[in-house]
C-alpha positions as CSV (number, residue, x, y, z in Angstrom):
1,M,-29.8,296.9,-171.1
2,I,-27.1,298.7,-173.1
3,S,-28.7,297.8,-176.5
4,R,-32.1,299.1,-175.2
5,F,-30.5,302.4,-174.2
6,V,-28.8,302.8,-177.6
7,S,-32.2,302.1,-179.3
8,V,-33.9,304.8,-177.3
9,A,-31.1,307.2,-177.9
10,I,-31.3,306.7,-181.6
11,C,-35.0,307.3,-181.6
12,F,-34.5,310.5,-179.5
13,V,-31.9,311.8,-182.0
14,L,-34.3,311.0,-184.9
15,V,-37.3,312.7,-183.3
16,S,-35.3,315.8,-182.3
17,S,-34.2,316.3,-185.9
18,I,-37.6,315.7,-187.6
19,G,-38.6,318.5,-189.9
20,A,-41.4,320.8,-188.8
21,F,-44.2,321.9,-191.1
22,G,-46.6,323.8,-188.9
23,A,-47.7,321.5,-186.1
24,E,-46.8,318.4,-187.9
25,T,-44.0,315.8,-188.1
26,V,-42.7,315.7,-191.6
27,F,-40.6,313.3,-193.6
28,Y,-39.6,313.4,-197.3
29,V,-39.1,310.7,-199.9
30,S,-37.6,311.0,-203.4
31,P,-36.5,308.4,-206.0
32,L,-33.3,310.4,-205.9
33,G,-32.9,310.2,-202.1
34,D,-30.9,308.0,-199.8
35,D,-32.3,305.7,-197.1
36,A,-29.3,306.5,-195.0
37,A,-30.3,310.2,-195.0
38,S,-32.3,311.8,-192.2
39,G,-35.4,312.2,-194.4
40,T,-36.4,315.3,-192.5
41,T,-35.6,318.0,-195.0
42,L,-36.2,318.6,-198.7
43,Q,-32.4,318.3,-199.2
44,T,-32.1,314.9,-197.3
45,P,-35.0,312.7,-198.4
46,F,-35.3,309.0,-198.0
47,K,-35.3,306.9,-201.1
48,T,-38.0,304.5,-200.3
49,I,-41.5,304.6,-198.8
50,T,-40.7,301.6,-196.7
51,R,-37.8,303.6,-195.0
52,A,-40.2,306.4,-194.3
53,R,-42.7,304.0,-192.8
54,D,-40.0,302.7,-190.5
55,A,-39.1,306.3,-189.5
56,V,-42.7,306.8,-188.5
57,R,-42.5,303.6,-186.4
58,A,-39.5,305.0,-184.7
59,V,-41.4,308.2,-183.8
60,K,-44.2,306.1,-182.3
61,Q,-41.7,304.1,-180.1
62,T,-41.1,307.3,-178.1
63,G,-44.8,307.5,-177.1
64,P,-48.2,308.2,-178.6
65,L,-48.4,310.6,-181.5
66,N,-49.1,314.2,-180.3
67,Q,-49.2,315.7,-183.8
68,P,-50.1,314.6,-187.3
69,V,-47.4,312.9,-189.4
70,I,-46.9,313.7,-193.1
71,V,-44.7,311.8,-195.4
72,Y,-44.2,313.8,-198.6
73,L,-43.4,311.9,-201.8
74,R,-41.5,313.9,-204.4
75,E,-41.9,313.7,-208.1
76,G,-40.7,310.5,-209.8
77,R,-41.2,306.7,-210.1
78,Y,-41.2,304.4,-207.1
79,E,-40.7,300.9,-208.3
80,L,-42.1,298.1,-206.1
81,S,-41.2,294.4,-206.2
82,A,-43.3,293.6,-203.2
83,P,-46.2,295.4,-201.5
84,L,-45.9,298.2,-199.0
85,V,-47.2,296.6,-195.8
86,F,-48.7,298.7,-193.0
87,E,-49.7,297.0,-189.7
88,S,-51.3,298.2,-186.5
89,Q,-48.0,299.6,-185.3
90,D,-48.1,302.0,-188.3
91,S,-51.4,303.5,-187.3
92,G,-52.1,307.2,-186.7
93,A,-54.7,308.5,-184.2
94,P,-58.0,310.4,-184.7
95,D,-56.3,313.8,-184.3
96,C,-52.9,312.7,-185.5
97,P,-53.3,310.7,-188.7
98,V,-50.3,309.5,-190.7
99,T,-50.5,310.8,-194.2
100,Y,-48.5,309.7,-197.3
101,M,-49.1,312.3,-199.9
102,A,-47.7,314.0,-203.0
103,Y,-45.5,317.0,-202.4
104,R,-46.9,320.3,-203.6
105,H,-48.2,320.1,-207.2
106,E,-45.9,317.1,-207.9
107,T,-46.9,313.6,-209.2
108,P,-45.2,310.7,-207.5
109,V,-45.9,307.5,-209.3
110,I,-45.9,304.1,-207.5
111,T,-45.4,301.3,-210.0
112,G,-45.5,297.6,-209.9
113,G,-43.9,297.5,-213.4
114,R,-40.4,296.9,-214.6
115,S,-38.7,298.8,-217.4
116,I,-37.7,296.5,-220.3
117,T,-34.5,297.4,-222.1
118,G,-31.9,295.7,-224.3
119,W,-34.1,295.3,-227.4
120,T,-32.7,294.1,-230.7
121,Q,-34.5,294.3,-234.1
122,G,-34.6,291.3,-236.4
123,E,-34.8,291.2,-240.2
124,D,-38.5,290.7,-240.0
125,G,-38.9,294.0,-238.3
126,L,-39.9,292.6,-235.0
127,W,-38.1,293.8,-231.9
128,E,-37.0,291.1,-229.4
129,V,-35.7,291.0,-225.9
130,D,-34.6,288.1,-223.7
131,L,-36.2,287.7,-220.3
132,P,-34.5,285.1,-218.1
133,E,-37.0,285.4,-215.3
134,V,-39.8,284.5,-217.7
135,R,-37.9,281.5,-219.0
136,S,-37.3,280.2,-215.5
137,G,-41.0,280.5,-214.6
138,Q,-40.6,283.3,-212.1
139,W,-42.4,286.0,-214.1
140,T,-45.2,286.2,-216.6
141,F,-47.5,289.1,-217.6
142,T,-50.4,289.8,-219.9
143,Q,-50.0,293.5,-220.3
144,L,-47.3,295.7,-221.9
145,Y,-47.0,299.5,-222.0
146,V,-45.0,301.3,-224.6
147,N,-44.5,305.1,-224.0
148,G,-47.4,305.0,-221.5
149,R,-49.9,303.2,-223.9
150,L,-51.3,299.7,-223.5
151,R,-50.3,297.5,-226.4
152,S,-52.3,294.5,-227.4
153,R,-51.6,290.8,-227.6
154,P,-52.3,289.1,-231.0
155,R,-55.7,287.6,-231.0
156,L,-58.0,285.7,-233.4
157,P,-60.3,286.6,-234.9
158,K,-58.9,290.1,-235.5
159,E,-62.2,291.6,-234.7
160,G,-65.3,290.1,-233.1
161,Y,-65.6,286.5,-232.1
162,Y,-65.5,282.9,-233.2
163,K,-68.5,280.7,-232.4
164,I,-68.3,277.4,-230.6
165,A,-69.6,274.7,-233.0
166,N,-70.8,272.2,-230.3
167,F,-70.4,271.4,-226.6
168,S,-71.5,268.7,-224.2
169,Q,-74.1,268.9,-221.4
170,K,-76.6,270.8,-223.4
171,D,-79.5,269.0,-221.6
172,K,-78.3,269.4,-218.0
173,S,-78.5,272.6,-216.0
174,P,-79.5,275.6,-218.0
175,W,-76.2,277.3,-217.1
176,A,-74.0,275.3,-214.6
177,A,-71.9,272.5,-216.1
178,R,-68.3,271.7,-215.6
179,S,-66.4,271.2,-218.8
180,D,-62.9,271.4,-220.1
181,N,-63.5,271.0,-223.9
182,F,-65.6,272.0,-226.8
183,T,-65.8,271.6,-230.6
184,F,-64.7,274.5,-232.8
185,R,-65.4,275.3,-236.4
186,A,-62.7,274.0,-238.8
187,G,-59.7,276.2,-239.0
188,D,-60.5,278.4,-236.0
189,I,-58.0,276.7,-233.6
190,K,-54.8,275.0,-234.8
191,A,-52.6,272.3,-233.3
192,S,-49.6,273.8,-235.0
193,W,-49.7,277.1,-233.1
194,L,-46.5,277.9,-231.2
195,T,-46.8,277.2,-227.5
196,P,-50.5,276.6,-227.3
197,E,-50.3,276.4,-223.5
198,D,-49.6,280.1,-223.5
199,I,-52.8,280.9,-225.4
200,D,-55.9,282.1,-223.6
201,V,-59.3,281.0,-224.9
202,V,-61.7,283.6,-223.6
203,V,-65.4,282.7,-223.6
204,P,-67.9,285.4,-222.4
205,R,-71.5,284.2,-221.7
206,F,-74.2,284.6,-219.2
207,W,-72.8,286.9,-216.5
208,V,-69.3,285.4,-216.5
209,S,-66.2,285.2,-218.7
210,S,-63.7,282.3,-218.6
211,R,-60.0,282.2,-219.5
212,Q,-58.6,278.7,-220.3
213,H,-55.3,277.5,-221.5
214,I,-55.1,274.9,-224.3
215,K,-54.0,271.4,-223.3
216,S,-54.5,269.7,-226.7
217,V,-56.0,270.3,-230.1
218,D,-57.4,267.6,-232.4
219,E,-57.9,269.1,-235.9
220,A,-59.4,265.8,-237.2
221,T,-62.4,266.2,-234.9
222,N,-62.1,270.0,-234.4
223,H,-61.9,269.3,-230.6
224,V,-60.0,271.5,-228.1
225,T,-59.3,270.4,-224.5
226,F,-58.2,272.8,-221.8
227,T,-55.9,272.5,-218.7
228,A,-58.8,273.4,-216.3
229,S,-62.6,273.3,-216.3
230,T,-65.1,276.0,-216.4
231,G,-68.3,275.8,-214.3
232,Y,-70.6,277.2,-216.9
233,R,-72.0,275.8,-220.1
234,Y,-70.4,276.8,-223.4
235,S,-73.7,278.1,-224.6
236,D,-74.8,281.5,-225.9
237,D,-76.6,282.4,-222.7
238,F,-79.6,280.1,-222.2
239,T,-79.8,279.1,-225.8
240,R,-78.6,275.7,-227.2
241,Q,-76.2,277.6,-229.6
242,G,-72.5,277.7,-228.9
243,A,-71.1,280.8,-227.2
244,R,-68.8,283.4,-228.7
245,Y,-65.0,283.2,-228.0
246,Y,-61.7,284.6,-229.0
247,V,-58.1,283.4,-228.6
248,E,-55.3,285.6,-227.3
249,N,-51.5,285.5,-227.4
250,V,-51.3,283.7,-230.7
251,F,-47.8,284.1,-232.2
252,E,-49.1,283.4,-235.7
253,A,-51.4,286.4,-235.5
254,L,-48.6,288.8,-234.7
255,D,-49.0,291.0,-237.7
256,F,-50.5,294.4,-236.6
257,P,-48.3,297.3,-235.4
258,G,-48.5,297.7,-231.6
259,Q,-48.9,294.0,-230.9
260,W,-46.6,291.9,-228.8
261,Y,-46.1,288.2,-228.0
262,L,-44.6,286.6,-224.9
263,D,-43.0,283.1,-225.4
264,R,-42.8,281.9,-221.9
265,K,-40.9,278.7,-222.7
266,A,-38.2,280.5,-224.5
267,G,-38.3,283.6,-222.4
268,R,-38.7,285.9,-225.4
269,L,-40.7,289.0,-225.7
270,L,-41.5,290.1,-229.3
271,Y,-43.0,293.4,-230.4
272,K,-44.1,294.8,-233.7
273,P,-43.5,298.5,-233.5
274,M,-45.9,301.3,-234.3
275,P,-44.7,303.7,-237.1
276,G,-41.7,305.7,-235.9
277,E,-41.2,303.7,-232.7
278,D,-37.5,302.9,-231.8
279,M,-37.5,300.4,-229.0
280,R,-34.0,301.4,-228.0
281,A,-35.4,304.8,-227.0
282,A,-38.9,303.8,-226.0
283,D,-40.2,303.6,-222.4
284,V,-41.4,300.0,-222.2
285,V,-42.9,298.7,-219.0
286,A,-44.2,295.2,-218.1
287,P,-46.1,294.6,-214.8
288,Y,-44.2,292.7,-212.2
289,A,-45.6,293.2,-208.6
290,P,-49.2,292.1,-208.0
291,K,-50.0,294.5,-205.1
292,F,-49.1,298.0,-204.1
293,I,-50.3,298.3,-200.5
294,E,-51.5,296.0,-197.8
295,L,-53.2,297.4,-194.8
296,K,-52.8,294.4,-192.6
297,G,-54.7,294.4,-189.3
298,D,-56.2,291.6,-187.3
299,S,-59.8,292.4,-186.4
300,M,-60.2,289.2,-184.3
301,Q,-57.4,290.4,-182.0
302,R,-58.7,294.0,-182.2
303,E,-55.3,295.0,-183.7
304,F,-56.5,297.4,-186.4
305,V,-54.7,299.5,-188.9
306,E,-56.1,303.0,-188.3
307,Y,-55.9,306.6,-189.5
308,I,-53.5,306.1,-192.3
309,H,-54.2,308.4,-195.3
310,F,-52.9,308.4,-198.8
311,K,-53.4,311.5,-200.9
312,G,-52.5,312.6,-204.4
313,L,-50.6,309.5,-205.3
314,T,-50.6,307.7,-208.7
315,F,-50.5,303.9,-208.9
316,V,-49.8,302.0,-212.2
317,H,-48.8,298.7,-213.6
318,N,-49.6,295.9,-211.2
319,N,-49.3,292.2,-212.3
320,W,-52.1,290.1,-211.0
321,Q,-52.5,286.6,-212.5
322,L,-55.2,284.0,-212.1
323,P,-54.1,281.2,-209.8
324,K,-53.1,278.0,-211.6
325,G,-56.2,275.9,-212.4
326,N,-58.5,278.9,-212.0
327,V,-60.4,280.1,-215.1
328,G,-61.9,283.2,-213.5
329,D,-65.5,282.4,-214.4
330,G,-67.4,283.8,-211.3
331,Q,-69.9,286.6,-211.2
332,S,-68.2,290.0,-210.6
333,A,-64.8,288.1,-211.1
334,P,-64.4,287.0,-207.4
335,Q,-61.1,285.3,-208.1
336,V,-59.5,288.7,-209.0
337,E,-57.9,290.4,-206.0
338,G,-57.2,294.1,-205.3
339,A,-53.9,296.0,-205.9
340,V,-54.6,297.6,-202.5
341,M,-55.6,295.0,-199.9
342,M,-57.3,296.1,-196.7
343,E,-58.0,293.7,-193.8
344,G,-58.7,294.8,-190.2
345,A,-58.5,298.5,-191.3
346,Q,-60.5,301.4,-189.8
347,Y,-60.6,305.1,-190.5
348,C,-58.1,304.9,-193.4
349,Q,-58.5,307.0,-196.5
350,F,-57.4,307.2,-200.1
351,D,-58.1,310.7,-201.5
352,R,-57.4,312.2,-204.9
353,C,-55.4,309.2,-206.0
354,V,-55.1,307.8,-209.5
355,F,-55.1,304.0,-210.3
356,R,-54.4,303.4,-213.9
357,N,-53.4,300.5,-216.2
358,L,-53.9,297.7,-213.7
359,S,-54.5,294.0,-214.2
360,S,-56.8,293.5,-211.2
361,Y,-59.3,295.3,-209.0
362,C,-57.9,298.5,-207.5
363,F,-59.2,298.0,-204.0
364,Q,-60.1,294.9,-201.9
365,I,-61.7,295.9,-198.6
366,D,-61.8,292.6,-196.8
367,K,-62.8,291.3,-193.4
368,G,-63.0,293.5,-190.4
369,C,-62.9,296.8,-192.2
370,S,-65.0,299.8,-191.3
371,H,-65.2,303.6,-191.6
372,N,-62.7,303.7,-194.5
373,R,-63.0,306.2,-197.3
374,I,-62.1,306.2,-201.0
375,T,-62.8,309.6,-202.4
376,H,-62.1,311.9,-205.3
377,S,-60.0,309.3,-207.1
378,E,-59.7,308.0,-210.6
379,M,-59.7,304.2,-211.4
380,G,-59.4,303.6,-215.1
381,H,-58.2,301.1,-217.7
382,L,-58.3,298.2,-215.5
383,G,-58.0,294.4,-216.1
384,G,-60.4,294.0,-213.1
385,G,-62.8,296.4,-211.4
386,G,-62.7,299.4,-209.2
387,V,-63.6,298.5,-205.6
388,R,-64.6,295.1,-204.1
389,M,-65.7,295.0,-200.6
390,G,-66.7,292.0,-198.5
391,G,-66.3,290.8,-194.9
392,G,-67.8,288.1,-192.8
393,S,-71.3,286.8,-193.6
394,A,-74.2,286.5,-191.2
395,E,-72.7,283.2,-189.9
396,D,-69.3,284.7,-189.1
397,H,-68.0,286.3,-185.9
398,P,-69.1,290.0,-185.6
399,L,-65.4,291.2,-185.5
400,L,-65.1,289.9,-189.1
401,L,-67.9,292.0,-190.4
402,T,-67.1,294.9,-192.8
403,G,-69.2,298.0,-193.2
404,N,-69.8,301.7,-192.8
405,N,-67.3,302.6,-195.5
406,T,-67.6,305.4,-198.0
407,I,-66.9,305.3,-201.8
408,S,-67.6,308.8,-203.1
409,D,-66.8,311.3,-205.8
410,N,-64.6,308.8,-207.8
411,T,-64.5,308.1,-211.5
412,I,-64.3,304.4,-212.4
413,H,-64.0,303.7,-216.1
414,H,-62.9,301.2,-218.8
415,I,-62.8,298.2,-216.5
416,G,-62.9,294.5,-217.0
417,Q,-60.4,294.6,-219.9
418,I,-59.0,291.2,-218.9
419,H,-61.6,289.9,-216.5
420,H,-64.8,291.0,-218.2
421,A,-67.2,290.2,-215.4
422,A,-65.5,292.6,-213.0
423,T,-67.7,295.3,-211.4
424,G,-67.1,299.0,-210.8
425,V,-68.1,298.8,-207.1
426,W,-68.9,295.3,-205.8
427,I,-70.3,294.9,-202.2
428,Q,-70.2,291.3,-201.1
429,H,-71.4,290.7,-197.5
430,S,-71.1,294.3,-196.2
431,G,-73.6,296.8,-194.8
432,G,-74.0,300.4,-193.9
433,N,-71.9,301.7,-196.8
434,V,-72.4,304.9,-198.8
435,I,-71.7,304.7,-202.5
436,A,-72.3,308.3,-203.7
437,H,-71.4,310.8,-206.4
438,N,-69.4,308.4,-208.5
439,A,-69.1,308.3,-212.2
440,I,-68.9,304.6,-213.4
441,H,-68.8,303.9,-217.1
442,H,-67.5,301.6,-219.8
443,T,-67.9,298.3,-218.1
444,Y,-68.7,294.9,-219.5
445,Y,-70.8,293.8,-216.5
446,S,-72.7,295.7,-213.8
447,A,-71.5,299.1,-212.7
448,I,-72.5,298.5,-209.1
449,A,-73.4,295.1,-207.5
450,V,-74.4,294.3,-203.9
451,G,-75.6,291.4,-201.9
452,W,-74.2,287.9,-202.4
453,V,-76.9,285.9,-200.6
454,W,-79.3,284.4,-203.1
455,G,-82.9,284.2,-201.9
456,Y,-84.2,285.0,-198.4
457,L,-81.4,283.6,-196.2
458,P,-79.9,286.0,-193.6
459,S,-77.6,288.7,-195.1
460,V,-75.4,291.4,-193.7
461,S,-75.6,293.5,-196.9
462,T,-78.2,295.9,-195.4
463,H,-78.6,299.7,-195.0
464,N,-76.3,300.4,-198.0
465,V,-77.0,303.8,-199.7
466,F,-76.4,304.3,-203.5
467,E,-77.0,307.9,-204.4
468,Y,-76.1,310.5,-207.0
469,N,-74.0,308.2,-209.1
470,H,-73.8,308.7,-212.9
471,I,-73.7,305.3,-214.5
472,H,-73.5,304.7,-218.3
473,D,-72.1,302.6,-221.1
474,V,-72.6,299.4,-219.1
475,G,-72.3,296.0,-220.8
476,Q,-71.1,297.1,-224.2
477,E,-72.7,293.9,-225.7
478,V,-70.2,291.6,-224.0
479,L,-72.0,289.9,-221.1
480,S,-75.7,289.4,-220.2
481,D,-77.9,289.4,-217.0
482,M,-76.6,292.7,-215.6
483,G,-77.8,296.0,-214.2
484,G,-76.5,299.5,-213.9
485,I,-77.2,298.8,-210.2
486,Y,-77.6,295.1,-209.4
487,M,-78.9,293.8,-206.1
488,L,-79.8,290.5,-204.5
489,G,-80.8,289.2,-201.0
490,V,-82.7,290.6,-198.0
491,A,-81.5,294.2,-197.6
492,P,-83.7,296.3,-195.3
493,G,-82.5,299.9,-195.1
494,T,-81.0,299.8,-198.5
495,V,-81.7,303.0,-200.6
496,V,-81.1,303.6,-204.3
497,R,-81.8,307.2,-205.0
498,N,-81.0,310.1,-207.3
499,N,-78.9,308.1,-209.7
500,L,-78.6,308.8,-213.4
501,I,-78.4,305.5,-215.3
502,H,-78.3,305.2,-219.1
503,D,-76.9,303.3,-222.1
504,I,-77.1,299.7,-220.7
505,Q,-76.4,297.3,-223.5
506,S,-76.1,293.6,-222.8
507,H,-75.0,290.9,-225.3
508,G,-78.2,288.9,-225.0
509,Y,-80.9,289.2,-222.4
510,G,-80.8,291.3,-219.3
511,G,-79.4,294.7,-220.0
512,W,-81.4,296.4,-217.2
513,G,-81.1,299.7,-215.5
514,I,-81.9,298.8,-211.9
515,Y,-82.0,295.1,-211.3
516,T,-83.3,293.5,-208.1
517,D,-82.3,289.9,-208.5
518,E,-83.0,286.8,-206.3
519,G,-84.5,287.6,-202.9
520,S,-84.1,291.4,-203.1
521,T,-86.2,292.6,-200.1
522,H,-87.2,295.9,-198.5
523,V,-85.2,298.1,-200.9
524,L,-86.3,301.7,-201.5
525,I,-85.7,302.9,-205.1
526,E,-86.6,306.6,-205.6
527,N,-85.8,309.7,-207.6
528,N,-83.7,307.9,-210.2
529,I,-83.6,308.6,-213.9
530,V,-83.0,305.5,-216.1
531,Y,-83.1,305.6,-219.9
532,N,-81.8,304.0,-223.1
533,T,-81.6,300.5,-221.8
534,K,-81.6,297.4,-224.0
535,C,-84.1,295.7,-221.7
536,A,-86.2,297.1,-218.8
537,G,-85.4,300.3,-216.9
538,F,-86.4,298.2,-213.9
539,D,-86.3,294.5,-213.6
540,Q,-87.1,292.3,-210.6
541,H,-86.3,288.6,-210.8
542,Y,-88.0,287.9,-207.5
543,G,-88.1,289.6,-204.2
544,K,-90.3,291.0,-201.5
545,E,-91.9,294.4,-200.6
546,N,-89.5,296.7,-202.5
547,M,-90.7,300.3,-203.0
548,L,-90.3,302.2,-206.3
549,R,-91.4,305.8,-206.1
550,N,-90.8,309.0,-208.0
551,N,-88.5,307.5,-210.7
552,I,-88.4,308.1,-214.5
553,F,-87.9,305.0,-216.6
554,A,-87.6,306.0,-220.2
555,L,-86.8,304.5,-223.6
556,G,-86.2,300.9,-222.9
557,H,-85.8,299.1,-226.2
558,E,-87.2,295.7,-225.5
559,E,-89.0,296.2,-222.1
560,Q,-89.9,299.0,-219.7
561,I,-90.8,297.3,-216.4
562,N,-90.3,293.6,-216.0
563,R,-91.0,290.9,-213.4
564,S,-89.7,287.4,-213.9
565,R,-91.3,285.6,-211.0
566,M,-94.3,286.1,-208.7
567,E,-94.4,284.7,-205.2
568,E,-97.0,284.7,-202.4
569,H,-96.3,288.2,-201.2
570,I,-96.1,291.7,-202.6
571,S,-93.1,291.8,-204.9
572,F,-93.0,295.5,-205.0
573,T,-95.0,298.7,-204.9
574,M,-94.7,301.2,-207.8
575,T,-96.1,304.6,-207.2
576,R,-95.6,308.1,-208.6
577,N,-93.3,307.0,-211.4
578,I,-93.1,308.0,-215.1
579,I,-92.8,305.3,-217.7
580,Y,-92.1,306.6,-221.2
581,W,-91.2,304.6,-224.2
582,Q,-91.5,304.7,-228.0
583,E,-91.1,301.1,-229.1
584,D,-94.0,298.8,-230.1
585,I,-93.9,296.9,-226.8
586,P,-96.0,296.6,-223.6
587,A,-95.6,298.9,-220.7
588,L,-95.1,295.8,-218.5
589,S,-93.5,292.5,-219.5
590,G,-92.9,289.3,-217.7
591,Q,-95.2,287.6,-215.3
592,W,-98.3,289.6,-214.2
593,Q,-101.1,287.0,-214.1
594,D,-101.4,286.8,-210.3
595,K,-102.2,283.4,-209.0
596,T,-103.7,281.8,-205.8
597,F,-101.0,280.1,-203.8
598,Q,-102.0,276.9,-202.1
599,H,-99.7,275.2,-199.6
600,R,-99.2,271.4,-200.0
601,P,-97.0,269.1,-198.0
602,G,-93.3,269.8,-198.7
603,K,-93.7,272.8,-201.0
604,P,-95.9,275.7,-202.1
605,W,-98.1,275.2,-205.0
606,F,-100.1,277.5,-207.2
607,D,-102.8,277.4,-209.9
608,S,-103.9,280.1,-212.3
609,V,-107.5,280.4,-211.4
610,S,-107.7,283.2,-209.0
611,S,-105.9,286.5,-208.6
612,S,-104.1,287.1,-205.3
613,T,-102.4,290.5,-205.5
614,T,-98.6,290.2,-205.7
615,E,-97.9,293.9,-206.7
616,I,-99.2,297.4,-206.1
617,F,-99.3,300.0,-208.8
618,D,-100.8,303.4,-208.5
619,Y,-100.4,307.2,-209.3
620,N,-98.0,306.4,-212.2
621,L,-97.9,308.2,-215.5
622,Y,-97.5,306.2,-218.7
623,Y,-96.9,307.4,-222.2
624,N,-95.9,306.2,-225.6
625,P,-96.2,308.9,-228.3
626,N,-96.7,306.2,-230.9
627,K,-99.6,304.4,-229.2
628,T,-103.0,305.2,-228.0
629,L,-104.0,304.0,-224.6
630,E,-106.2,301.3,-226.2
631,D,-103.2,299.8,-227.9
632,V,-101.0,299.6,-224.8
633,K,-100.7,296.3,-222.9
634,F,-99.9,295.9,-219.3
635,G,-98.6,292.4,-219.3
636,P,-101.4,290.5,-221.1
637,W,-104.0,293.1,-220.2
638,T,-105.4,296.3,-221.6
639,F,-105.3,299.3,-219.3
640,A,-109.0,298.8,-218.5
641,Q,-108.4,295.2,-217.6
642,W,-105.4,296.1,-215.6
643,Q,-107.4,298.6,-213.6
644,A,-110.2,296.0,-213.2
645,R,-107.5,294.1,-211.3
646,K,-107.3,297.1,-208.9
647,Q,-104.0,298.3,-210.3
648,D,-103.1,301.8,-211.3
649,L,-106.6,303.1,-210.3
650,H,-105.4,306.7,-210.1
651,S,-102.7,306.5,-212.8
652,E,-102.8,308.4,-216.1
653,Y,-101.8,307.9,-219.7
654,A,-100.6,311.3,-221.0
655,D,-97.6,313.1,-222.3
656,P,-95.3,313.9,-219.3
657,L,-94.1,317.0,-221.1
658,F,-90.4,316.5,-220.8
659,V,-88.2,319.5,-221.8
660,N,-86.5,317.5,-224.6
661,P,-86.7,313.7,-224.5
662,E,-85.0,313.4,-227.8
663,Q,-81.9,314.9,-226.2
664,Y,-82.5,313.0,-223.0
665,D,-83.5,316.0,-221.0
666,F,-86.1,314.6,-218.7
667,R,-86.9,317.7,-216.7
668,L,-90.6,318.4,-216.6
669,K,-92.3,321.5,-218.0
670,P,-94.5,323.3,-215.4
671,E,-97.7,322.1,-216.9
672,S,-96.7,318.4,-216.7
673,P,-99.6,316.1,-215.7
674,A,-97.2,314.2,-213.5
675,F,-97.4,316.9,-210.8
676,A,-101.1,316.3,-210.3
677,L,-100.2,312.6,-209.5
678,G,-97.8,313.7,-206.8
679,F,-94.6,313.4,-208.8
680,R,-91.7,315.7,-207.5
681,P,-89.0,317.1,-209.8
682,I,-85.7,315.1,-209.7
683,D,-82.7,317.3,-209.4
684,M,-79.7,315.8,-211.2
685,S,-77.5,318.9,-211.0
686,T,-75.1,317.3,-208.5
687,V,-75.0,313.8,-209.8
688,G,-71.5,312.4,-210.3
689,P,-68.2,313.5,-208.7
690,R,-68.0,316.8,-206.9
691,D,-64.9,318.9,-206.9
């Protein structure tokens, strides 16, 4: 009884002394503060964010919040060794959110990194520091920052890739094959390398990239074996040739300024300095903590984390590592977690934050999350991707479902620097989300990916809206089978509109602008401009009754519109689109010879005699300034033959009269023939992030 009285009294004293800032409860935090201070004035700040969180808890113990709470973070670096955890007890309320934000015009930096000091320079010019935690196995890292800049690990070859000479299981699955070894070309991998178990062998192919540690090397047979298996063939996509690869963290390759090497066994960090760098005065940071924030609710118990906002904060240097035995070779890098983890979170927001120099995804919005917002933020120079979102699937309890979240007005760039298959925004089992007005660029795989049910099985990834996003420089010749926007599965209510997508460059096949993969169904694709793609501006592997209208697909280099598989239904309808190209290639590529489907016991069957309609094309405008209409092919058909198949009966072949297609200005002149076909101008003036 006495202890309870004392606790209440302490809370009363704390609340009565809280700083007032308008009609708000205010706390202050500073790296120069003191957790024993009151935290209620600029002169008496707390030192840690955790202490401020506990102060908010104390306020809530006196009763429900009756005014918003603001925790101001002052300028400086806040070093974390463990994540900041917020639970349901830390929640705000609809009219009284709890906000952690930067103090006026200041830049608080939350870091998962550790400063590294105590460097000595050897006679060879290399700087060295001893790291006991590395030697004991408690710490490892794959990134190092010197004076704010990422430095590289030594790799071979110095530029480009080696090629795998031979690999097993060539004649099994075209892509899936578990393997832990391959044959290299003589001299590319050496048994004499220092600590080969610390070396990463990175193999990008198909839509994945694997990282494997060396177990043994036999230079007599040029054979390398790894500590864990990959699930994909070591082939260059679907060919029988060996894939490309490079090796990283090779001590013997440490010869360029700005390179570093970590010898985990000896606990030594070596660095070759850039000209003029003195490591005794340099700011050197290595990532240590894997996560910054965990919003940790329990949706099954309806104990949500709610109405917590973060604004104007900068997050840098987290240290996420693949689990032992995991080589990271999944589509969109599913093994890679987020530096911010949200589970059972509702109505929370990150606004005008910066996430930079990370080793993982920035955000992981997991099960039981809804109505959260990530807005006006920058996510750049990332080992993983920007945002991954995924809750329960169609078979799971409804309280595990995730949806109705907003990702808008963000810039997500230079991602996948460690885990190449990571995606800018990846929606896995989640519906009703809005992904709008983002700039996503310089990725090695798809900028946006959604779905995660292959084929026509039930999916919860429905009613997602992707609009006004500016997507460019996707692929960069590293992976294949990608899209600026990638979709799969049954997705009624999903809309892809008013996006500007360009410069999609895969390594091999499949550098597509908009890509409806396996089972994509009932998707509306309208008012998009897609140009300068290696492959088709639009590709459908297989799907059902999708609608493409009022889009511009321009300047595909190998394809314009492609379909990989026909099925016994309408794959898609294409109306009032402009298709413009300059290469000596068909307007349509892939499978267009419609077939009559006949059901036989156990499976559908088809022959190639008749022509059941599996697509609808009309009121489109086609043009290639280097071809006459008689020279243009629509699949295997001439235009007249294509129309005889009752396709594009009202379509035209004419110059669309773009303002300046050579400068990628696809606005239409007033006299454009597209208008007579019902085409409406596409306004791209508000595409990308808004202020």
